[in-house]
Structures are given as structure tokens and as C-alpha cells.
C-alpha positions as CSV (number, residue, x, y, z in Angstrom):
1,X,-2.4,12.1,-3.1
2,X,-5.7,12.6,-1.9
3,X,-7.4,11.3,-5.0
4,X,-4.9,8.0,-4.6
5,X,-5.9,7.8,-1.1
6,X,-9.4,7.4,-2.2
7,X,-8.7,5.2,-5.1
8,X,-7.4,2.3,-3.0
9,X,-9.9,2.5,-0.1
10,X,-12.2,1.5,-2.4
11,X,-10.2,-1.3,-3.6
12,X,-9.4,-2.2,0.3
13,X,-13.6,-2.1,0.3
14,X,-14.0,-4.3,-2.8
15,X,-10.9,-6.7,-1.6
16,X,-13.0,-7.3,1.5
17,X,-16.4,-7.9,-0.4
18,X,-14.9,-10.4,-2.5
19,X,-12.9,-12.1,-0.3
20,X,-16.3,-13.9,0.9
21,X,-16.3,-15.4,-2.3
22,X,-12.4,-15.8,-3.5
23,X,-9.3,-16.9,-2.0
24,X,-7.2,-13.6,-1.5
25,X,-4.5,-14.6,-3.3
26,X,-6.8,-14.8,-6.2
27,X,-7.9,-11.3,-5.6
28,X,-4.0,-10.1,-5.5
29,X,-3.4,-11.9,-8.6
30,X,-6.9,-9.9,-10.2
31,X,-5.4,-6.6,-8.7
32,X,-2.0,-6.5,-10.6
33,X,-2.9,-8.8,-13.7
34,X,-5.7,-6.0,-14.6
35,X,-3.3,-3.5,-13.4
36,X,-0.7,-4.5,-15.9
37,X,-3.2,-4.9,-18.9
38,X,-4.6,-1.5,-18.2
39,X,-0.8,-0.2,-17.9
40,X,0.6,-2.0,-20.6
41,X,-2.3,-0.5,-23.2
42,X,-1.6,2.9,-21.7
43,X,1.9,2.8,-22.5
44,X,1.0,1.6,-26.1
45,X,-1.2,4.5,-26.4
46,X,1.4,7.0,-25.2
47,X,4.4,5.4,-26.8
48,X,6.1,4.8,-23.0
49,X,8.8,2.7,-22.8
50,X,7.8,-0.8,-21.5
51,X,10.7,-2.4,-19.7
52,X,11.7,-6.0,-17.7
53,X,15.0,-7.4,-17.4
54,X,16.9,-4.2,-18.3
55,X,15.5,-2.2,-15.7
56,X,17.3,-0.4,-13.3
57,X,18.5,-1.9,-9.9
58,X,16.3,0.8,-8.1
59,X,13.3,0.0,-10.0
60,X,13.8,-4.0,-9.6
61,X,14.1,-3.0,-5.8
62,X,10.9,-1.3,-5.8
63,X,8.8,-3.7,-7.7
64,X,9.8,-6.7,-5.7
65,X,9.1,-4.7,-2.3
66,X,6.2,-3.4,-3.5
67,X,5.0,-7.4,-4.4
68,X,6.0,-8.3,-1.4
69,X,4.2,-5.4,0.4
70,X,0.8,-6.5,-1.7
71,X,0.9,-9.5,-0.1
72,X,1.1,-8.3,3.3
73,X,-1.5,-5.9,2.6
74,X,-3.7,-8.0,0.5
75,X,-4.3,-11.0,3.5
76,X,-4.9,-8.1,5.7
77,X,-7.5,-6.4,3.3
78,X,-9.6,-9.9,3.2
79,X,-9.2,-11.2,7.3
80,X,-9.2,-7.9,8.9
81,X,-12.4,-4.9,8.7
82,X,-11.7,-2.6,6.3
83,X,-11.0,0.6,8.7
84,X,-8.3,-1.4,10.5
85,X,-6.8,-3.0,7.8
86,X,-6.4,0.3,5.9
87,X,-5.0,1.9,9.5
88,X,-2.7,-0.5,10.1
89,X,-1.1,-0.8,6.6
90,X,-1.0,2.7,6.7
91,X,1.7,2.9,9.3
92,X,4.1,3.3,6.3
93,X,5.1,6.8,7.3
94,X,6.4,5.2,10.5
95,X,8.6,2.6,8.9
96,X,9.7,5.5,6.4
97,X,11.0,7.8,9.2
98,X,12.7,5.0,10.5
99,X,14.1,3.6,7.2
100,X,15.7,6.9,6.3
101,X,17.0,7.3,9.5
102,X,19.3,3.8,8.7
103,X,19.9,4.9,5.2
104,X,21.0,8.8,5.7
105,X,22.2,8.4,9.0
106,X,19.6,11.7,10.3
107,X,18.9,11.9,13.6
108,X,15.0,11.2,14.3
109,X,14.0,13.8,17.0
110,X,12.4,13.2,20.0
111,X,9.0,14.2,18.5
112,X,9.6,11.7,16.0
113,X,10.1,8.3,18.4
114,X,6.5,10.0,19.8
115,X,4.8,9.8,17.1
116,X,6.7,6.5,16.5
117,X,5.8,5.4,19.9
118,X,2.2,6.4,19.5
119,X,1.5,4.2,16.1
120,X,2.5,1.1,17.8
121,X,-0.1,1.9,21.2
122,X,-2.4,2.7,17.9
123,X,-1.9,-0.5,16.2
124,X,-2.3,-2.6,19.7
125,X,-5.5,-0.6,20.6
126,X,-7.3,-0.8,17.2
127,X,-6.5,-4.7,17.0
128,X,-6.7,-5.3,20.8
129,X,-10.4,-7.7,20.2
130,X,-9.0,-9.4,17.6
131,X,-5.2,-10.4,18.5
132,X,-5.7,-13.8,19.1
133,X,-7.5,-14.5,15.9
134,X,-6.0,-12.4,13.3
135,X,-2.3,-11.9,14.9
136,X,-1.0,-13.2,11.9
137,X,-3.4,-10.8,9.2
138,X,-1.9,-7.9,12.1
139,X,1.7,-9.0,11.2
140,X,1.1,-9.1,7.5
141,X,0.0,-5.7,7.3
142,X,2.5,-4.3,9.2
143,X,5.1,-6.1,7.2
144,X,3.5,-5.2,4.1
145,X,3.6,-1.5,5.3
146,X,7.4,-1.8,6.2
147,X,8.3,-3.3,2.5
148,X,6.1,-0.5,0.9
149,X,8.1,2.2,2.8
150,X,11.0,0.6,1.0
151,X,9.1,0.6,-2.3
152,X,8.2,4.3,-1.7
153,X,12.3,4.9,-1.0
154,X,13.1,3.4,-4.1
155,X,10.2,5.5,-6.1
156,X,11.9,8.5,-5.2
157,X,15.7,7.4,-6.5
158,X,13.6,6.6,-9.9
159,X,12.8,10.4,-11.5
160,X,14.1,9.9,-14.6
161,X,11.3,7.3,-15.2
162,X,7.8,7.5,-16.4
163,X,5.0,6.5,-13.7
164,X,3.6,4.6,-16.8
165,X,6.8,2.7,-17.1
166,X,7.4,2.1,-13.6
167,X,3.9,0.8,-12.8
168,X,4.0,-1.4,-16.0
169,X,6.8,-3.0,-14.2
170,X,5.7,-3.7,-10.6
171,X,2.5,-5.1,-12.4
172,X,4.3,-7.3,-14.5
173,X,6.5,-8.6,-11.8
174,X,3.7,-8.7,-9.3
175,X,1.4,-10.9,-11.9
176,X,4.5,-13.1,-12.0
177,X,5.2,-13.9,-8.6
178,X,1.5,-14.1,-7.8
179,X,0.7,-16.0,-10.7
180,X,3.0,-18.4,-9.5
181,X,1.9,-18.6,-5.8
182,X,-1.7,-19.0,-7.0
183,X,-1.0,-22.3,-9.0
184,X,-1.0,-24.8,-6.3
185,X,-4.4,-24.0,-5.2
186,X,-6.2,-22.5,-8.4
187,X,-8.0,-25.6,-9.5
188,X,-9.3,-25.6,-5.6
189,X,-10.0,-21.9,-5.4
190,X,-12.5,-21.8,-8.9
191,X,-14.2,-24.3,-7.6
192,X,-15.0,-23.0,-4.4
193,X,-15.4,-19.9,-5.4
194,X,-19.1,-17.9,-6.3
195,X,-18.1,-16.6,-9.9
196,X,-21.4,-14.4,-10.5
197,X,-21.2,-11.3,-12.4
198,X,-20.9,-8.7,-9.6
199,X,-17.9,-11.0,-8.3
200,X,-16.3,-10.4,-11.6
201,X,-17.0,-6.8,-11.6
202,X,-15.6,-6.6,-8.3
203,X,-12.4,-8.1,-9.3
204,X,-12.3,-6.0,-12.1
205,X,-13.0,-3.4,-10.2
206,X,-10.0,-3.8,-7.8
207,X,-7.3,-4.0,-10.8
208,X,-8.9,-0.6,-12.0
209,X,-9.0,1.1,-9.0
210,X,-5.7,0.0,-7.6
211,X,-3.9,0.4,-10.8
212,X,-5.5,4.5,-11.2
213,X,-4.7,4.7,-7.3
214,X,-1.0,3.7,-8.0
215,X,-0.1,6.2,-11.2
216,X,-1.5,9.0,-9.0
217,X,0.7,7.8,-6.2
218,X,3.8,7.3,-8.0
219,X,3.3,10.9,-9.9
220,X,3.1,12.3,-6.2
221,X,5.9,10.6,-4.4
222,X,8.2,11.3,-7.7
223,X,7.5,15.2,-7.3
224,X,7.5,15.2,-3.2
225,X,9.0,14.2,-0.3
226,X,8.3,10.5,0.5
227,X,7.8,10.9,4.2
228,X,5.5,14.1,3.9
229,X,3.4,12.6,1.0
230,X,3.1,9.3,3.3
231,X,0.9,11.4,6.0
232,X,-1.3,12.7,3.0
233,X,-1.9,9.0,2.3
234,X,-3.6,8.7,5.9
235,X,-6.8,10.1,4.5
236,X,-7.3,6.1,3.3
237,X,-8.2,5.7,6.8
238,X,-11.1,8.2,6.9
239,X,-12.4,6.7,3.2
240,X,-11.9,3.7,5.2
241,X,-14.1,4.0,8.0
242,X,-16.5,5.5,5.9
243,X,-16.8,2.5,4.1
244,X,-17.2,0.5,7.2
245,X,-19.9,3.0,8.3
246,X,-22.2,2.9,5.0
247,X,-21.4,-0.3,3.8
248,X,-21.1,-2.7,6.9
249,X,-22.9,-0.7,9.3
250,X,-20.1,-0.9,11.2
251,X,-20.0,1.2,14.9
252,X,-16.7,1.6,16.5
253,X,-16.1,1.6,20.2
254,X,-13.7,4.0,22.3
255,X,-10.8,1.9,22.1
256,X,-10.6,1.3,18.5
257,X,-11.9,5.6,18.1
258,X,-8.7,6.4,20.4
259,X,-6.3,3.9,18.5
260,X,-6.9,5.1,15.0
261,X,-6.1,8.6,16.0
262,X,-2.9,7.7,17.9
263,X,-1.9,6.1,14.5
264,X,-2.8,9.2,12.1
265,X,-2.7,12.2,14.2
266,X,0.6,12.2,15.8
267,X,2.2,11.7,11.4
268,X,0.3,14.9,10.6
269,X,3.4,16.5,12.6
270,X,5.9,15.1,9.5
271,X,3.8,17.8,7.4
272,X,3.8,20.7,10.0
273,X,7.4,20.4,10.1
274,X,8.1,20.1,6.6
275,X,11.6,21.9,7.2
276,X,13.0,19.7,10.3
277,X,11.5,16.2,8.8
278,X,13.9,13.5,7.4
279,X,14.5,14.2,4.1
280,X,15.3,12.3,1.0
281,X,18.4,13.5,-0.5
282,X,18.2,14.7,-4.2
283,X,19.3,12.0,-6.4
284,X,22.0,13.4,-7.8
285,X,23.6,14.2,-4.6
286,X,22.5,10.8,-2.9
287,X,25.0,7.5,-2.5
288,X,26.4,5.2,-4.9
289,X,24.2,6.6,-7.5
290,X,21.1,5.7,-6.0
């Protein structure tokens, strides 16, 4: 899961850098299509099945929700600084706790509600200087985090499928949807883009990093508790801060630092209280054959 976090943080940094030359939808298409080509090749080499129309409903739910999450995430990646965009999108553990509460009717303890409240306050502090200019990006990132939680939940219900098959289905679905969204502005995007060799390498890198990170994330969620794994994924925020400092020479004011801590630190509560955290039931014991 930690390796997955590094891959995704690197993908966010590359996406933010390339966004100066390409429309964010084109960057998203590069991520999912390059990912599909890579994962399809891996499936052929390892003799893993590729399924699409015959996919089970939970796989469809995972792929569709993951695609919606990607749209929200990449709009935030292109618009907001790396650390802030990563921080907002990584509110997924908060959404996961609420989702498990509503789906499985498990009581949320006061400490979890406190963590949720801290996360909301943290988002407000992190984006405090940019609420007027980047309100849409903030909402897109939060919406992406919610649909990411839906995707995570469905991942935990399809343990019988190989990660390669799961990621291939997501990549294929996202490629079709993203290309359809890109077509109306494809010509203007290409004409207004600075297609240098390094930009092309960056686009391919976004796809490769996203695919490797997706495989690692899928495997981690299939083997462990989704809420706990989400907290480990918060390492993306630390990596994002590192990229902002090393690559963009950014400095962070006190409210931003406090906001990042308010989002990340309370979520470690889930890992520290594994026995009392909301758990996803075993697949075979789950409702309606999920």
C-alpha cells in the first residue's frame, strides 16, 4: 500500500506539471488508456482473463465509480497544487467510514465523528486562500473521494477475481468514457497544446505510474480491511508535500500545515483501533451475495 501511495503521488505531480500544456481530460485519457494497454498486455502474458460485458455487477460498480472518481481527481490535480489536491482527494477514509455506516448499519463511535469533523475542518483550512478561485476543484476532489470510497467498497466484494482482470475492466471502462468526453474538444486541445518530447514522456509516465499504483492498491484492498488500508494511503499526502517543496519550491503557511494535519492525523485512529473500527463483513456473509 505504501508503494501504491508513492506511485499515485508521483502520478499527481506529473499530471500537475503536464496540465500546463494539456487539457486535464486529455491527461486523464492518457492515464487510463496507457494503463489499459499495459494491463491488457500483462493479462495476455500471464493468461489472465479479460472480461467486459459479462463482468459481475460489483465489478461494474467498481469500474463506473472509479471512473467518476478519476474525473473529479484529475480536475483537482490539474487545478490545485499537488499537496492540496492529494490531501482533498485522500478524504476517502472519511467517506469510507460513513459509507460502511449506512450500508451495514454499524454505529459510528464519537471518536470517528470527531475524525470526520477534523477532516472537514482540515479541508477548509487547506483551501482557505483559494475558496473563491478553486471552489469547483475542491468540490470535484471531494466528490472524487466519495466515489473512490464506493469503488473501494466494491473492490472488497470481488475477491474471487484477479487484480489484473479488475484493473483491466476499470481501465477499459474509463478509456471509453474519457474518450467520449474528450472528443468534442479533441481538435482544440491538440492545436493549443505544446506536444514536446518531454510532455509525451510525462503523459506516458502518468499512465504507467497510475497503472502500477492501481495494481498495488487493488491487491492491498483485496487482502485487507478497506478502511485501514485507506489510512496507509494517506502517505500520498506526505509525498505530495515533498514534491511541492522539491519540484515547485513551495512553502506552506501555518493554516495549511494545520489543515493537512487535521485531515491526516485523526485518520490514523482507524489503524490504531482496528478492533473497533467499522469492518466490511466477509464476502460470503455479506448481504445479497455481494
